[in-house]
C-alpha positions as CSV (number, residue, x, y, z in Angstrom):
1,M,80.9,19.7,121.2
2,A,81.7,23.4,120.5
3,M,78.4,24.9,119.4
4,S,79.2,28.0,117.5
5,M,77.2,30.9,116.1
6,T,77.3,34.3,114.3
7,V,74.9,37.1,114.9
8,Q,73.9,39.9,112.6
9,R,71.5,42.8,113.4
10,L,69.9,44.8,110.6
11,I,67.1,47.2,109.8
12,V,65.1,46.5,106.7
13,P,63.0,49.3,105.3
14,Q,59.3,48.6,104.9
15,H,59.4,48.4,101.1
16,E,62.2,45.8,101.3
17,R,60.7,43.4,103.9
18,D,59.0,40.9,101.5
19,N,62.2,40.6,99.5
20,Y,64.3,40.3,102.7
21,L,62.1,37.4,103.9
22,V,62.4,35.6,100.5
23,R,66.2,35.9,100.8
24,A,66.2,34.8,104.4
25,R,64.4,31.6,103.4
26,E,67.0,31.0,100.7
27,R,69.8,31.5,103.2
28,K,68.1,29.1,105.6
29,A,68.1,26.4,102.9
30,Y,71.7,27.2,102.0
31,Y,72.9,26.8,105.5
32,A,70.8,23.7,106.2
33,D,72.6,22.1,103.2
34,R,75.9,22.8,105.0
35,N,74.9,21.4,108.4
36,C,74.1,24.8,109.9
37,R,71.0,26.3,111.3
38,F,69.8,29.8,110.3
39,S,67.0,31.7,112.2
40,V,65.6,35.2,112.1
41,F,64.0,37.1,115.0
42,A,62.1,40.4,114.6
43,E,62.2,43.0,117.4
44,A,58.7,43.2,118.9
45,D,58.7,47.0,119.3
46,L,60.7,48.1,116.3
47,P,59.2,47.1,112.9
48,G,61.9,46.2,110.5
49,A,64.6,45.4,113.1
50,F,65.9,41.8,112.7
51,M,68.5,39.6,114.3
52,E,69.9,36.7,112.2
53,F,71.6,33.8,114.0
54,T,73.6,31.2,112.1
55,E,74.7,28.2,114.2
56,A,76.7,25.0,113.7
57,D,78.0,22.3,115.9
58,D,81.6,23.5,115.5
59,P,83.4,26.7,114.4
60,Q,85.0,25.3,111.3
61,T,81.7,24.1,109.8
62,L,80.3,27.6,110.3
63,A,83.3,29.4,108.9
64,D,83.3,27.1,105.9
65,A,79.6,27.8,105.3
66,H,80.1,31.5,105.5
67,A,83.1,31.4,103.3
68,S,81.1,30.0,100.4
69,A,77.9,31.8,101.1
70,P,76.4,34.0,98.4
71,T,75.6,36.7,101.0
72,P,77.6,36.0,104.2
73,P,77.0,38.1,107.4
74,L,78.8,41.4,107.4
75,D,81.1,40.2,110.2
76,S,81.4,36.5,109.4
77,Q,84.8,36.2,111.1
78,R,83.3,37.0,114.5
79,I,82.2,33.5,115.6
80,Y,81.0,32.9,119.1
81,V,81.3,29.5,120.8
82,R,79.1,28.2,123.6
83,V,80.4,28.5,127.1
84,E,79.3,25.9,129.6
85,V,78.1,27.6,132.8
């Protein structure tokens, strides 16, 4: 299985954070409907800095989900695949 993911880092101004979290929940539901996982992490020491991870079991599923997403990541073509170590 070729686990794949995309990563996006962004800074969200204080006045936009509530809206950002609403949109993030919507994206999580969208990706779940397409057999993908979406998660968000906040940087502990920098308020408003977020990392978004979108994962799927294979690169094509992830690419297809991004292609039809209402708001795909800025660099949705950069898909990473898990390397066994």
